[in-house]
C-alpha positions in Angstrom: 49.1 -68.3 26.1 45.8 -69.7 25.0 43.8 -68.3 22.1 40.1 -68.4 23.2 38.8 -67.0 19.9 40.4 -66.0 16.6 38.3 -64.1 14.1 39.2 -62.5 10.8 37.5 -59.2 10.3 37.8 -58.5 6.6 35.8 -55.3 6.7 38.4 -53.7 9.0 41.4 -55.6 7.6 42.4 -57.2 10.9 42.6 -60.4 12.8 41.0 -60.3 16.3 42.3 -62.6 19.0 40.9 -63.1 22.4 43.5 -64.6 24.7 44.1 -65.8 28.2 47.5 -66.2 29.7 48.2 -68.1 32.9 51.5 -66.8 34.3 52.0 -68.9 37.5 55.2 -68.0 39.4 55.9 -65.0 37.2 55.1 -61.4 37.3 52.2 -59.8 35.4 53.2 -59.7 31.7 53.8 -56.3 30.2 52.0 -55.0 27.1 55.3 -55.5 25.2 55.5 -59.1 26.2 51.9 -59.7 25.1 52.6 -58.0 21.8 55.7 -60.2 21.2 53.7 -63.4 21.9 50.8 -62.3 19.7 53.3 -61.7 16.9 54.6 -65.2 17.2 51.1 -66.6 17.1 50.4 -64.8 13.8 53.4 -65.4 11.5 54.1 -62.7 9.0 52.4 -60.0 11.1 54.0 -56.5 11.3 54.8 -55.6 15.0 53.9 -52.0 14.2 50.4 -53.0 13.3 49.5 -54.9 16.5 47.2 -53.3 19.1 46.6 -54.9 22.6 43.3 -53.9 24.3 41.3 -54.9 27.4 44.4 -56.5 29.0 43.2 -57.4 32.5 44.9 -59.4 35.3 42.6 -61.0 37.8 43.3 -60.0 41.4 44.9 -62.8 43.4 45.2 -65.0 40.3 48.0 -65.5 37.8 45.6 -65.0 34.9 45.6 -62.2 32.3 43.0 -62.0 29.6 42.6 -59.5 26.8 42.1 -58.8 23.1 44.7 -58.2 20.4 44.1 -56.8 16.9 46.6 -57.5 14.1 46.0 -55.1 11.3 46.9 -55.8 7.7 48.1 -52.2 6.9 48.9 -48.9 8.6 45.9 -47.3 6.8 43.5 -49.8 8.4 44.7 -48.8 11.9 43.0 -45.4 11.4 39.9 -46.8 13.0 41.7 -46.9 16.4 41.2 -43.8 18.6 44.2 -41.5 19.1 44.8 -42.5 22.7 45.4 -46.1 21.6 48.0 -44.9 19.0 49.6 -42.8 21.8 49.6 -45.8 24.2 51.4 -48.0 21.6 53.8 -45.5 20.1 56.7 -46.5 22.4 56.5 -50.0 21.0 56.6 -49.0 17.3 59.9 -49.3 15.5 60.3 -45.8 14.2 58.8 -43.7 17.0 60.9 -44.9 19.9 64.1 -43.3 18.5 62.5 -40.2 17.1 60.9 -39.0 20.4 64.1 -38.3 22.3 65.6 -36.5 19.3 62.6 -34.2 19.1 62.8 -33.4 22.8 66.5 -32.6 22.5 65.9 -30.0 19.9 63.2 -28.3 22.0 65.5 -27.6 24.9 67.9 -25.3 22.9 71.4 -24.6 24.0 73.9 -21.9 24.8 73.1 -19.6 21.9 
């Protein structure tokens, strides 16, 4: 992965990274794979506070480009729209296990 631009946005308490990833001979990387690599590029970042946006793979080319935001706190992530939070909730540490448990209680049982 190549970092094309890295900018610290102190007003929004985040680091903004524009990247390009050439994945010759491999499949298109998933959002989770992109988030894992971004986490290694920014040591000390919390994986729950990473948002990947504008992830686009070029047709016929093994090139994916996009933008990643690494927030400094959960409160600073409030600027993101609700659909972005919904899109990333399966990658968060606490919500992946809580969602199936909530669905199980909705179904009920033999009462």
